[in-house]
C-alpha positions in Angstrom: 29.7 -9.5 8.7 27.7 -6.6 10.5 25.7 -7.9 13.5 22.2 -7.5 13.2 19.7 -7.0 16.3 17.5 -10.2 17.1 14.7 -8.0 17.7 15.3 -6.6 14.4 15.3 -9.8 12.5 12.2 -10.8 14.3 10.1 -7.7 13.5 11.3 -8.4 9.6 10.1 -11.9 10.1 6.7 -10.9 11.7 5.8 -8.5 8.9 6.6 -11.0 6.4 4.7 -13.6 7.6 1.8 -10.9 7.8 2.4 -9.7 4.6 2.2 -13.3 3.0 -0.8 -14.6 4.9 -3.2 -11.7 4.8 -5.4 -10.9 1.9 -4.5 -6.9 1.5 -2.0 -5.7 2.3 -1.3 -1.9 2.6 0.8 1.3 3.4 -0.9 3.9 5.9 0.3 7.0 6.8 0.4 8.2 10.4 1.4 11.6 9.9 0.2 13.9 12.8 -1.7 11.5 14.7 -1.0 11.9 18.9 0.0 8.8 20.6 -3.3 8.6 22.8 -5.3 8.8 19.4 -3.1 6.7 17.9 -3.5 3.8 20.5 -7.5 4.5 20.1 -7.5 3.7 16.4 -5.4 0.6 16.7 -8.2 -0.7 19.5 -10.7 0.5 17.0 -9.5 -2.0 14.2 -8.8 -5.2 16.1 -10.4 -7.9 14.5 -10.3 -5.9 11.1 -7.2 -4.8 10.5 -3.3 -5.0 11.8 -1.5 -2.3 12.0 2.7 -2.7 11.9 4.5 0.5 12.9 8.6 0.2 13.1 11.7 1.9 11.2 10.8 2.6 7.3 14.3 0.5 6.8 12.7 -2.6 8.4 9.6 -2.3 6.0 11.3 -2.0 3.6 13.5 -4.9 4.1 10.4 -7.1 5.1 8.3 -6.1 1.8 11.4 -6.8 -0.4 11.7 -10.6 1.8 7.9 -11.2 1.1 7.7 -10.3 -2.1 10.1 -13.4 -2.9 6.5 -15.5 -1.9 4.2 -12.8 -3.0 5.2 -11.5 -6.6 3.9 -7.9 -6.7 3.8 -6.7 -2.7 7.7 -5.2 -3.7 5.1 -2.2 -5.8 5.0 -1.2 -1.9 8.2 0.3 -1.5 8.1 3.6 -2.7 5.5 4.5 -0.5 7.2 3.6 2.1 8.3 7.1 3.2 7.5 9.4 6.7 5.4 8.5 9.3 3.9 5.2 7.8 3.0 1.7 9.0 1.9 -1.4 6.7 -1.7 -2.4 7.8 -2.8 -6.2 7.1 -6.0 -7.7 6.5 -8.3 -10.3 5.6 -11.2 -7.9 4.0 -10.8 -6.1 0.7 -9.3 -2.8 0.0 -11.7 -0.7 -0.8 -13.3 -2.2 2.8 -10.1 -1.2 4.5 -10.0 2.2 2.8 -13.4 3.4 4.3 -12.5 1.6 7.5 -9.4 3.8 7.8 -11.5 6.8 6.9 -13.6 6.3 10.0 -10.9 6.9 12.0 -10.3 10.1 10.8 -11.4 13.1 13.3 -11.7 16.7 13.0 -8.5 18.2 15.4 -6.8 21.5 16.4 -4.4 23.1 13.8 -0.6 23.5 15.1 1.5 26.2 14.2 3.2 25.3 10.9 0.5 22.7 9.8 -0.8 22.6 6.0 -4.3 24.3 5.9 -6.5 21.5 4.3 -9.2 23.8 3.0 -9.5 27.7 3.8 -9.2 28.4 7.5 -11.9 31.1 8.0 -14.3 32.9 11.1 -17.5 33.9 10.5 -18.8 37.4 11.6 -21.1 37.0 15.1 -20.6 37.1 18.7 -17.9 35.1 20.6 -18.0 33.3 23.8 -15.4 35.8 25.0 -16.0 39.1 27.7 -13.9 41.9 27.3 -10.5 42.1 28.0 -6.6 40.7 26.8 -8.4 38.1 24.2 -9.8 41.0 21.7 -5.6 41.9 21.0 -5.0 38.6 20.8 -7.8 37.8 17.9 -6.5 41.1 16.1 -2.7 40.1 16.2 -4.1 36.8 14.3 -5.8 39.1 11.6 -9.5 38.8 13.1 -11.8 41.5 12.8 -12.4 41.9 16.3 -14.3 44.8 18.2 -16.5 45.4 21.5 -20.1 45.6 21.0 -22.8 45.4 24.0 -20.2 44.4 26.3 -18.9 41.3 24.1 -16.4 40.4 21.8 -17.8 40.3 18.7 -16.2 39.7 15.1 -17.6 42.1 12.4 -16.9 40.1 9.2 -15.8 36.9 7.9 -12.2 37.0 6.9 -10.2 33.7 5.6 -7.3 33.6 8.0 -5.6 31.0 6.4 -5.8 29.8 2.5 -5.7 26.6 1.9 -2.7 25.0 1.2 -1.2 28.0 3.5 0.9 26.9 6.8 -0.8 27.7 9.8 0.7 31.0 11.8 1.2 30.6 15.3 -0.9 33.4 16.9 -3.4 31.9 14.6 -3.4 28.4 15.7 -3.8 29.4 19.5 -7.2 31.6 18.9 -8.3 28.5 16.4 -8.1 26.7 20.0 -9.9 29.4 22.1 -12.6 29.7 19.2 -13.0 25.7 19.1 -12.0 25.9 15.6 -10.7 22.3 14.7 -9.6 22.8 10.9 -7.5 19.4 10.3 -8.4 15.9 10.0 -6.6 13.6 11.7 -6.5 10.0 10.8 -5.3 7.2 9.4 -4.4 7.9 5.6 -4.3 4.5 2.9 -1.8 5.4 0.4 -2.4 2.1 -1.4 -3.5 -1.5 -0.7 -2.4 -4.8 -2.9 -4.6 -7.6 -3.5 -4.3 -10.4 -5.8 -1.5 -8.9 -8.1 -2.8 -5.6 -8.3 -2.1 -2.8 -6.5 -5.0 -0.2 -5.9 -4.1 3.4 -5.1 -6.0 6.4 -3.3 -7.6 7.9 -6.6 -8.9 4.1 -7.2 -10.1 3.7 -3.9 -11.7 6.6 -2.7 -15.1 6.3 -4.3 -18.7 6.7 -2.6 -19.8 3.4 -0.9 -22.5 3.2 -3.4 -21.1 4.2 -6.4 -20.4 0.8 -8.2 -24.0 -0.3 -7.2 -25.3 2.7 -8.9 -23.3 2.1 -11.9 -24.6 -1.5 -12.2 -27.9 -0.3 -11.6 -28.0 2.7 -14.5 -26.7 -0.2 -16.9 -29.5 -2.6 -16.4 -31.8 0.4 -16.8 -30.4 1.4 -20.2 -29.8 -2.7 -21.4 -33.9 -2.7 -20.6 -34.7 0.2 -22.5 -32.2 -1.3 -25.4 -34.0 -4.3 -25.8 -37.6 -2.7 -25.4 -36.7 -0.2 -28.2 -35.6 -3.6 -30.5 -38.2 -5.9 -29.4 -35.9 -7.9 -27.7 -37.2 -10.8 -26.1 -36.2 -12.3 -23.0 -37.8 -13.1 -19.2 -37.6 -9.1 -18.1 -39.0 -7.7 -21.3 -41.8 -10.0 -22.7 -44.3 -8.5 -20.3 -43.5 -5.1 -20.6 -43.2 -5.9 -24.9 -46.3 -7.2 -24.8 -48.3 -4.4 -23.5 -46.6 -2.0 -25.6 -47.8 -4.3 -28.8 -51.5 -4.3 -27.3 -51.6 -0.6 -27.2 -49.9 -0.1 -30.6 -52.2 -2.6 -32.0 -55.4 -0.6 -30.1 -53.9 2.6 -31.2 -53.8 1.1 -34.9 -57.2 -0.2 -34.8 -59.0 3.0 -33.6 -56.9 4.7 -36.1 -58.0 2.2 -39.1 -61.8 2.0 -38.0 -61.3 -1.7 -37.1 -64.3 -2.4 -34.7 -63.5 -4.8 -32.1 -64.7 -5.9 -28.7 -61.9 -3.5 -27.1 -61.9 -0.6 -29.3 -65.6 0.0 -29.9 -66.2 2.3 -27.1 -63.4 4.4 -28.1 -64.6 4.0 -31.8 -68.0 5.7 -30.9 -66.6 8.5 -28.9 -64.4 9.0 -31.9 -67.6 9.1 -34.3 -69.4 11.0 -32.0 -66.5 13.9 -31.6 -66.3 14.0 -35.6 -70.0 14.4 -36.0 -70.4 17.3 -33.4 -67.2 19.1 -35.1 -68.6 18.5 -38.2 -72.4 19.7 -37.3 -70.7 22.7 -35.9 -69.0 23.6 -38.8 -72.0 23.1 -41.6 -74.3 24.9 -39.3 -76.6 21.8 -38.6 -79.9 22.8 -37.3 -81.1 19.8 -36.3 -83.0 19.4 -33.3 -81.0 16.6 -31.3 -77.7 18.3 -32.3 -79.1 21.8 -30.9 -80.1 19.9 -27.6 -76.5 18.9 -27.0 -74.7 21.8 -27.9 -77.5 24.4 -25.7 -79.6 23.6 -22.7 -82.6 21.8 -23.6 -85.5 23.8 -23.3 -88.5 22.8 -21.1 -90.4 19.6 -22.4 -93.3 20.1 -24.3 -96.2 17.8 -24.2 -95.4 15.0 -27.1 -98.6 15.0 -29.5 -100.3 12.2 -30.5 -98.7 11.8 -34.1 -95.3 12.2 -32.9 -96.0 9.5 -30.3 -96.9 6.8 -33.2 -94.2 7.8 -35.0 -91.6 7.3 -32.2 -93.6 3.7 -31.6 -93.0 3.6 -35.2 -89.2 3.9 -35.2 -89.1 1.7 -32.4 -90.9 -1.0 -34.2 -88.4 -1.0 -37.1 -84.8 -1.9 -35.3 -81.8 -1.0 -37.4 -80.2 -4.0 -38.5 -76.1 -4.8 -38.3 -75.3 -4.5 -41.7 -76.8 -0.9 -41.7 -74.9 -0.2 -38.4 -71.8 -1.2 -39.7 -71.9 0.5 -43.1 -73.2 3.7 -41.3 -70.5 3.4 -39.0 -67.8 3.0 -41.4 -68.7 5.8 -43.5 -67.8 8.3 -40.4 -64.3 7.9 -41.3 -64.4 7.7 -45.2 
């Protein structure tokens, strides 16, 4: 039987204990993270998540052993590849993903790095004075020239298309131009929780994505319940308001007088009367005075005054007023 180093067995057992007793377990990609930055990132995660790095073979063995006590963990085995680590935490996978994303920072590109996006320079001034640097810029494919005693870039230029490796000469000038195209940080490949493996495509959602979906669902449900008059504590007041508005509109349309619509009925009757008077060319003085500016008041003769007094002494009965009002809508 081959001898197994004691430190290897202790490391595997340590990982097994962490994975069995943690709420969530994930595999995080550490490719391209400098050692100093890695130390800083791990310090920032202290108290939130534990990042354990060791040989891939030992991580694979630890996952296999832990899966015997926590079935489902074996789903993580295919993700153990390249520069990676096991992360264990007591927070849920979505919070863990956001925590990992917060560790990412811009970094300079090295020769051979794959461009995560089009790496380009913009037309304009540079901080450089005329000198050998202009040759380096032109060698990297940058359209540089001297203008008014300084080096400028004459036009926008894509130096490295997305997905292409960064050439050595381009990597050198990008640092001098303070262009940091690479994103360096912990990249969570997947996380395991309660028997479910969550991939990056599931975890990578905006913070308010699900709350927005719930809000939209609530608004849709409220709209549906109002449209079908389904009474709930949330819809009873809007339904009563809607019923009141519809009843008021119906009573006005049907000329059914109530204390709530009498003003609307009188306004409607008046509008109809004025429209009818305009159509038939009614020459009544009262109508004419409402459609044109009234002339200067004339002294009231005695007979007219007596006639007005007679009108005041003979009030119209309620039956006559109602009959006259209803006739306007026949």
